[in-house]
Backbone as a chain_set.jsonl record, in Angstrom:
{"seq": "XXXXXXXXXXXXXXXXXXXXXXXXXXXXXXXXXXXXXXXXXXXXXXXXXXXXXXXXXXXXXXXXXXXXXXXXXXXXXXXXXXXXXXXXXXXXXXXXXXXXXXXXXXXXXXXXXXXXXXXXXXXXXXXXXXXXXXXX", "coords": {"N": [[0.848, -1.173, 0.0], [0.739, 2.076, -0.999], [2.008, 5.078, 0.525], [-0.067, 7.834, 1.525], [-0.103, 11.16, 0.113], [1.837, 13.296, 1.971], [2.348, 16.075, 4.195], [5.372, 16.816, 4.974], [6.683, 18.848, 6.315], [4.7, 19.804, 8.012], [4.454, 17.542, 9.596], [6.98, 17.537, 10.815], [6.832, 19.98, 12.256], [4.691, 19.328, 13.931], [5.885, 17.27, 15.408], [7.834, 18.762, 16.743], [6.183, 20.451, 18.261], [4.916, 18.541, 19.902], [7.145, 17.668, 21.362], [7.969, 20.058, 22.677], [5.642, 20.586, 24.119], [5.68, 18.384, 25.859], [7.913, 19.038, 27.427], [6.959, 21.358, 28.708], [4.672, 20.318, 29.964], [5.622, 18.434, 31.826], [7.094, 20.01, 33.488], [6.53, 22.964, 34.004], [3.644, 22.893, 33.971], [2.626, 20.421, 35.204], [4.686, 19.431, 36.72], [5.41, 19.343, 39.53], [3.214, 17.865, 40.871], [3.441, 15.512, 39.35], [6.062, 14.597, 39.95], [5.719, 14.091, 42.702], [3.765, 12.057, 42.648], [5.238, 10.129, 41.38], [6.962, 9.565, 43.33], [9.381, 10.838, 43.566], [12.023, 13.23, 44.071], [12.969, 16.562, 43.144], [15.713, 16.779, 43.207], [16.521, 14.085, 42.995], [15.641, 13.508, 40.413], [17.208, 15.295, 38.94], [19.741, 14.269, 39.535], [19.669, 11.861, 38.215], [19.395, 12.624, 35.618], [18.347, 12.566, 32.252], [20.355, 12.126, 29.383], [21.505, 13.858, 26.365], [20.934, 12.009, 24.328], [18.61, 10.717, 25.183], [16.73, 12.787, 25.019], [16.769, 13.196, 22.271], [15.709, 10.764, 21.403], [13.15, 10.896, 22.523], [12.176, 13.07, 21.083], [12.203, 11.911, 18.517], [10.255, 9.957, 18.946], [7.983, 11.612, 19.131], [7.948, 12.566, 16.503], [7.398, 10.184, 15.127], [4.859, 9.621, 16.127], [3.467, 11.84, 15.055], [3.832, 11.343, 12.307], [2.504, 8.846, 11.951], [-0.077, 9.607, 12.73], [-0.623, 11.515, 10.777], [-0.878, 9.891, 8.518], [-3.139, 8.358, 9.198], [-5.112, 10.37, 9.509], [-5.327, 11.26, 6.864], [-6.855, 9.297, 5.746], [-9.458, 9.864, 6.209], [-11.233, 11.525, 4.525], [-13.348, 14.315, 3.676], [-10.492, 16.158, 4.686], [-10.587, 18.048, 7.489], [-10.155, 20.534, 10.07], [-11.794, 19.926, 12.256], [-12.34, 17.224, 11.756], [-9.741, 16.226, 11.868], [-9.149, 16.664, 14.568], [-11.085, 14.96, 15.684], [-10.265, 12.439, 14.724], [-7.728, 12.317, 15.9], [-8.452, 12.327, 18.629], [-9.899, 9.948, 18.712], [-7.891, 8.089, 18.039], [-6.251, 8.422, 20.283], [-8.075, 7.61, 22.326], [-8.706, 4.993, 21.528], [-6.26, 3.679, 21.353], [-3.781, 4.776, 22.727], [-4.81, 5.853, 25.19], [-6.474, 3.805, 26.428], [-4.676, 1.662, 26.493], [-2.555, 2.624, 28.095], [-4.035, 3.031, 30.407], [-4.823, 0.45, 31.195], [-2.272, -0.58, 31.709], [-1.53, 1.068, 33.848], [-3.379, 0.263, 35.756], [-2.634, -2.409, 36.389], [-0.07, -2.002, 37.272], [-0.381, -0.741, 39.57], [-0.412, 2.064, 39.776], [-1.068, 5.413, 40.86], [-4.243, 6.87, 40.048], [-4.224, 9.56, 39.379], [-1.672, 9.916, 38.394], [-1.842, 8.498, 36.024], [-3.717, 10.156, 34.776], [-2.235, 12.531, 34.447], [-0.063, 11.669, 32.802], [-1.42, 10.458, 30.626], [-3.058, 12.521, 29.895], [-1.227, 14.298, 28.818], [-0.571, 12.835, 26.506], [-3.065, 12.866, 25.178], [-3.485, 15.658, 24.726], [-1.258, 16.144, 23.143], [-1.801, 14.514, 20.901], [-4.125, 15.82, 20.004], [-3.142, 18.401, 19.416], [-1.288, 17.799, 17.376], [-3.069, 16.635, 15.559], [-4.661, 18.834, 14.869], [-2.76, 20.558, 13.666], [-1.801, 18.941, 11.546], [-4.111, 18.53, 10.033], [-4.946, 21.083, 9.393], [-2.822, 22.223, 8.036], [-2.164, 21.487, 5.125]], "CA": [[0.0, 0.0, 0.0], [1.546, 3.302, -1.036], [1.663, 6.106, 1.502], [-0.741, 8.999, 0.945], [0.726, 12.358, 0.045], [1.919, 13.885, 3.308], [3.07, 17.327, 4.363], [6.435, 16.462, 5.911], [6.973, 20.009, 7.157], [3.68, 19.793, 9.063], [4.822, 16.446, 10.489], [8.115, 18.017, 11.598], [6.325, 20.979, 13.201], [3.905, 18.596, 14.926], [6.854, 16.616, 16.283], [8.432, 19.805, 17.593], [5.146, 20.874, 19.206], [4.765, 17.457, 20.87], [8.336, 17.701, 22.203], [7.896, 21.249, 23.539], [4.522, 20.369, 25.034], [6.152, 17.464, 26.893], [8.765, 19.796, 28.334], [6.096, 22.223, 29.518], [3.744, 19.483, 30.725], [6.295, 17.777, 32.942], [7.844, 20.972, 34.302], [5.716, 24.109, 34.434], [2.226, 22.608, 34.164], [2.326, 19.329, 36.134], [5.943, 18.891, 37.224], [5.392, 19.046, 40.972], [2.374, 16.702, 41.202], [3.982, 14.325, 38.69], [7.184, 14.123, 40.764], [5.188, 13.538, 43.948], [3.106, 10.782, 42.344], [6.296, 9.182, 41.009], [7.751, 9.326, 44.523], [10.724, 11.367, 43.302], [12.28, 14.629, 44.37], [13.642, 17.266, 42.056], [17.132, 16.436, 43.306], [16.682, 12.734, 42.445], [15.485, 13.576, 38.955], [18.388, 15.968, 38.398], [20.884, 13.362, 39.674], [19.515, 10.807, 37.203], [18.908, 13.324, 34.424], [18.567, 11.935, 30.951], [21.311, 12.827, 28.541], [21.017, 14.33, 25.067], [20.394, 10.899, 23.531], [17.227, 10.485, 25.613], [15.899, 13.851, 24.437], [16.674, 12.922, 20.832], [14.787, 9.635, 21.236], [11.798, 11.397, 22.814], [11.779, 13.865, 19.915], [11.91, 10.942, 17.458], [8.95, 9.373, 19.269], [6.979, 12.596, 18.728], [7.881, 12.555, 15.035], [6.719, 8.95, 14.714], [3.446, 9.834, 16.436], [2.927, 12.778, 14.065], [3.833, 10.662, 11.012], [1.413, 7.867, 11.946], [-1.344, 10.335, 12.786], [-0.827, 12.125, 9.452], [-1.374, 8.838, 7.622], [-4.513, 8.007, 9.588], [-5.993, 11.505, 9.199], [-5.534, 11.309, 5.411], [-7.827, 8.263, 5.363], [-10.795, 10.325, 6.562], [-11.534, 12.691, 3.695], [-12.441, 15.432, 3.481], [-9.711, 16.496, 5.876], [-10.876, 19.348, 8.08], [-9.603, 20.609, 11.424], [-12.688, 19.187, 13.142], [-12.126, 15.796, 11.53], [-8.405, 15.926, 12.383], [-9.274, 16.568, 16.023], [-11.864, 13.771, 15.987], [-9.406, 11.275, 14.472], [-6.695, 12.324, 16.938], [-9.079, 11.899, 19.886], [-10.225, 8.53, 18.561], [-6.624, 7.343, 18.136], [-5.857, 8.425, 21.687], [-9.007, 6.798, 23.117], [-8.674, 3.595, 21.118], [-4.934, 3.07, 21.441], [-2.908, 5.26, 23.806], [-5.521, 6.03, 26.457], [-6.868, 2.542, 27.061], [-3.491, 0.84, 26.739], [-1.86, 3.152, 29.273], [-4.899, 2.844, 31.572], [-4.656, -0.95, 31.61], [-0.937, -0.7, 32.296], [-1.522, 1.723, 35.161], [-4.158, -0.564, 36.682], [-1.887, -3.574, 36.833], [1.175, -1.612, 37.926], [-0.826, -0.094, 40.806], [-0.077, 3.486, 39.781], [-2.203, 6.275, 41.212], [-5.05, 7.318, 38.9], [-3.811, 10.905, 39.004], [-0.475, 9.785, 37.567], [-2.334, 8.152, 34.687], [-4.345, 11.345, 34.199], [-1.197, 13.463, 33.999], [0.653, 11.096, 31.661], [-2.312, 10.251, 29.484], [-3.505, 13.848, 29.476], [-0.189, 14.788, 27.898], [-0.749, 12.157, 25.22], [-4.281, 13.375, 24.536], [-3.255, 17.019, 24.234], [-0.292, 16.015, 22.047], [-2.523, 14.005, 19.729], [-5.023, 16.863, 19.507], [-2.339, 19.465, 18.798], [-0.78, 17.287, 16.097], [-4.223, 16.467, 14.658], [-5.045, 20.166, 14.371], [-1.716, 21.037, 12.757], [-1.736, 18.109, 10.35], [-5.3, 18.686, 9.197], [-5.055, 22.467, 8.94], [-1.681, 22.568, 7.189], [-2.064, 20.422, 4.125]], "C": [[0.898, 1.241, 0.0], [1.065, 4.292, 0.026], [0.91, 7.24, 0.814], [0.244, 10.162, 0.889], [0.666, 13.056, 1.403], [2.681, 15.193, 3.272], [4.14, 17.087, 5.432], [6.857, 17.64, 6.785], [5.967, 20.094, 8.302], [3.963, 18.677, 10.068], [5.979, 16.875, 11.388], [7.657, 19.025, 12.658], [5.499, 20.3, 14.295], [4.82, 17.881, 15.911], [7.51, 17.589, 17.24], [7.439, 20.259, 18.658], [4.954, 19.809, 20.288], [5.929, 17.479, 21.861], [8.293, 18.873, 23.187], [6.775, 21.099, 24.56], [4.932, 19.433, 26.172], [7.026, 18.174, 27.908], [7.954, 20.684, 29.258], [5.213, 21.415, 30.468], [4.395, 18.943, 31.996], [7.203, 18.713, 33.734], [6.885, 22.023, 34.829], [4.277, 23.703, 34.794], [1.948, 21.574, 35.253], [3.571, 18.716, 36.771], [5.898, 18.476, 38.682], [4.479, 17.857, 41.308], [2.89, 15.412, 40.558], [5.133, 13.735, 39.492], [6.687, 13.467, 42.05], [4.549, 12.171, 43.713], [4.108, 9.702, 41.933], [7.148, 8.821, 42.233], [9.19, 9.795, 44.374], [10.81, 12.811, 43.759], [12.97, 15.251, 43.171], [15.131, 16.926, 42.034], [17.403, 15.049, 42.716], [16.592, 12.754, 40.918], [16.694, 14.245, 38.309], [19.609, 15.06, 38.449], [20.861, 12.263, 38.622], [19.052, 11.383, 35.872], [19.285, 12.58, 33.149], [19.541, 12.782, 30.14], [20.697, 13.255, 27.227], [20.406, 13.217, 24.208], [18.944, 10.621, 23.9], [16.287, 11.536, 25.035], [15.716, 13.642, 22.937], [15.68, 11.792, 20.564], [13.348, 10.073, 21.497], [11.291, 12.256, 21.656], [11.41, 12.953, 18.747], [10.558, 10.274, 17.696], [7.809, 10.318, 18.87], [6.82, 12.66, 17.217], [7.139, 11.326, 14.523], [5.223, 9.061, 14.982], [2.807, 10.735, 15.385], [2.824, 12.123, 12.69], [2.657, 9.679, 10.921], [0.055, 8.559, 11.941], [-1.648, 11.001, 11.446], [-1.39, 11.105, 8.47], [-2.829, 8.506, 7.938], [-5.485, 9.132, 9.224], [-6.306, 11.551, 7.707], [-6.572, 10.29, 4.938], [-9.272, 8.698, 5.594], [-11.13, 11.615, 5.834], [-13.001, 13.067, 3.84], [-11.756, 15.802, 4.8], [-10.026, 17.932, 6.294], [-10.245, 19.368, 9.475], [-10.473, 19.811, 12.39], [-12.477, 17.688, 12.991], [-10.749, 15.369, 12.03], [-8.412, 15.778, 13.892], [-10.024, 15.306, 16.429], [-11.01, 12.509, 15.813], [-8.318, 11.184, 15.539], [-7.265, 11.837, 18.27], [-9.424, 10.418, 19.841], [-8.975, 7.661, 18.66], [-6.14, 7.297, 19.584], [-6.744, 7.468, 22.487], [-8.875, 5.314, 22.79], [-7.335, 2.905, 21.287], [-4.181, 3.528, 22.689], [-3.619, 5.309, 25.154], [-5.843, 4.717, 27.147], [-5.673, 1.643, 27.355], [-2.764, 1.316, 27.992], [-2.706, 2.986, 30.532], [-4.785, 1.422, 32.1], [-3.312, -1.183, 32.277], [-0.909, -0.09, 33.688], [-2.313, 0.92, 36.191], [-3.307, -1.687, 37.261], [-0.532, -3.239, 37.437], [0.891, -0.807, 39.189], [-0.371, 1.363, 40.898], [-1.297, 4.294, 40.212], [-2.935, 6.764, 39.954], [-4.614, 8.711, 38.435], [-2.552, 10.868, 38.145], [-0.877, 9.404, 36.144], [-2.958, 9.375, 34.019], [-3.302, 12.335, 33.689], [-0.507, 12.927, 32.748], [-0.231, 10.965, 30.426], [-2.895, 11.569, 28.986], [-2.51, 14.485, 28.524], [-0.347, 14.14, 26.525], [-1.966, 12.681, 24.474], [-4.054, 14.759, 23.945], [-2.259, 17.004, 23.072], [-0.968, 15.536, 20.77], [-3.412, 15.093, 19.131], [-4.257, 17.995, 18.825], [-1.817, 19.02, 17.437], [-1.929, 17.126, 15.097], [-4.67, 17.791, 14.063], [-4.024, 20.678, 13.356], [-1.745, 20.261, 11.445], [-2.959, 18.259, 9.446], [-5.451, 20.107, 8.665], [-3.991, 22.808, 7.894], [-1.434, 21.445, 6.193], [-1.325, 20.935, 2.967]], "O": [[1.717, 1.422, 0.901], [-0.114, 4.335, 0.374], [1.2, 7.578, -0.334], [1.289, 10.141, 1.539], [-0.411, 13.362, 1.915], [3.552, 15.396, 2.426], [3.862, 17.144, 6.63], [7.344, 17.433, 7.897], [6.335, 20.418, 9.431], [3.735, 18.851, 11.265], [5.963, 16.607, 12.59], [8.051, 18.93, 13.82], [5.603, 20.669, 15.465], [4.561, 17.884, 17.115], [7.717, 17.276, 18.412], [7.805, 20.433, 19.821], [4.841, 20.143, 21.467], [5.722, 17.326, 23.065], [8.549, 18.703, 24.379], [6.942, 21.445, 25.729], [4.569, 19.666, 27.325], [6.901, 17.945, 29.111], [8.229, 20.758, 30.456], [5.031, 21.784, 31.628], [3.817, 18.984, 33.082], [7.994, 18.259, 34.561], [6.475, 21.966, 35.988], [3.757, 24.134, 35.823], [1.124, 21.817, 36.134], [3.516, 17.606, 37.301], [6.308, 17.367, 39.026], [4.928, 16.922, 41.971], [2.788, 14.339, 41.153], [5.191, 12.523, 39.698], [7.179, 12.408, 42.44], [4.764, 11.239, 44.488], [3.858, 8.51, 42.115], [7.954, 7.891, 42.183], [10.104, 9.23, 44.973], [9.806, 13.521, 43.827], [13.486, 14.553, 42.297], [15.731, 16.802, 40.967], [18.398, 14.856, 42.017], [17.372, 12.098, 40.228], [17.153, 13.814, 37.251], [20.426, 15.066, 37.528], [21.911, 11.789, 38.189], [18.389, 10.7, 35.091], [20.387, 12.048, 33.006], [19.531, 14.01, 30.218], [19.507, 13.043, 26.993], [19.467, 13.461, 23.45], [18.13, 10.32, 23.027], [15.177, 11.216, 24.61], [14.636, 13.883, 22.398], [14.902, 11.856, 19.612], [12.433, 9.67, 20.779], [10.118, 12.18, 21.289], [10.416, 13.193, 18.062], [9.801, 10.05, 16.752], [6.792, 9.877, 18.335], [5.709, 12.791, 16.705], [6.342, 11.421, 13.59], [4.409, 8.643, 14.158], [1.727, 10.43, 14.878], [1.838, 12.325, 11.981], [1.912, 9.68, 9.941], [-0.857, 8.141, 11.227], [-2.804, 11.046, 11.024], [-2.279, 11.424, 7.682], [-3.653, 8.388, 7.031], [-6.563, 8.87, 8.69], [-7.438, 11.85, 7.325], [-7.107, 10.419, 3.836], [-10.204, 7.987, 5.22], [-11.291, 12.668, 6.452], [-13.826, 12.193, 4.108], [-12.361, 15.763, 5.871], [-9.768, 18.887, 5.562], [-9.848, 18.324, 9.993], [-9.953, 19.098, 13.249], [-12.438, 16.961, 13.984], [-10.601, 14.268, 12.56], [-7.766, 14.884, 14.44], [-9.653, 14.649, 17.401], [-11.035, 11.618, 16.661], [-8.019, 10.095, 16.028], [-6.639, 11.033, 18.96], [-9.255, 9.712, 20.835], [-9.001, 6.609, 19.298], [-5.674, 6.26, 20.056], [-6.245, 6.623, 23.23], [-8.928, 4.474, 23.688], [-7.274, 1.677, 21.356], [-3.971, 2.737, 23.609], [-3.074, 4.848, 26.157], [-5.522, 4.535, 28.321], [-5.664, 0.937, 28.363], [-2.4, 0.51, 28.848], [-2.156, 2.817, 31.62], [-4.666, 1.209, 33.307], [-3.218, -1.891, 33.28], [-0.328, -0.665, 34.607], [-1.956, 0.899, 37.369], [-3.266, -1.887, 38.475], [0.096, -4.1, 38.054], [1.805, -0.259, 39.804], [0.008, 1.835, 41.97], [-2.433, 3.896, 39.952], [-2.312, 7.035, 38.928], [-4.633, 9.006, 37.24], [-2.385, 11.706, 37.259], [-0.321, 9.923, 35.176], [-2.751, 9.604, 32.828], [-3.469, 12.913, 32.615], [-0.379, 13.638, 31.752], [0.173, 11.322, 29.32], [-3.192, 11.716, 27.8], [-2.892, 15.128, 27.547], [-0.266, 14.819, 25.501], [-1.902, 12.914, 23.267], [-4.395, 15.003, 22.787], [-2.406, 17.771, 22.121], [-0.738, 16.082, 19.691], [-3.454, 15.274, 17.914], [-4.675, 18.49, 17.779], [-1.893, 19.767, 16.461], [-1.774, 17.445, 13.918], [-5.02, 17.86, 12.885], [-4.402, 21.18, 12.298], [-1.717, 20.85, 10.365], [-2.849, 18.128, 8.226], [-6.027, 20.309, 7.596], [-4.241, 23.591, 6.978], [-0.595, 20.571, 6.409], [-1.118, 20.208, 1.996]]}, "num_chains": 1, "name": "protein.A"}
């Protein structure tokens, strides 16, 4: 199956937005409650700080998410921002949200930790869905 025509610049921008959103999400927006729910202190996280390779891999993960979402969105013509948001929300609910919820149940994580982590995924999917459907 050939790939649909994709806007690779929009995919790149979506990947960048996902990466920046993650930085904001886990620092300014929800950093303190996330650390508490993880049972970590700021000092512990700084002592075990991820190196540049980890940031590069996380950025690559965002690009892969944007690439896959771009392909899925293209399958739901006509592509509109509303449809892009709907497809992004459906992908989150059907794949990322329920999978991470099941994992959190069996790993006995606090529900609030799942809400913070999965909320980031939902907002990331929605942001990428809006960008990818608006910028064709």
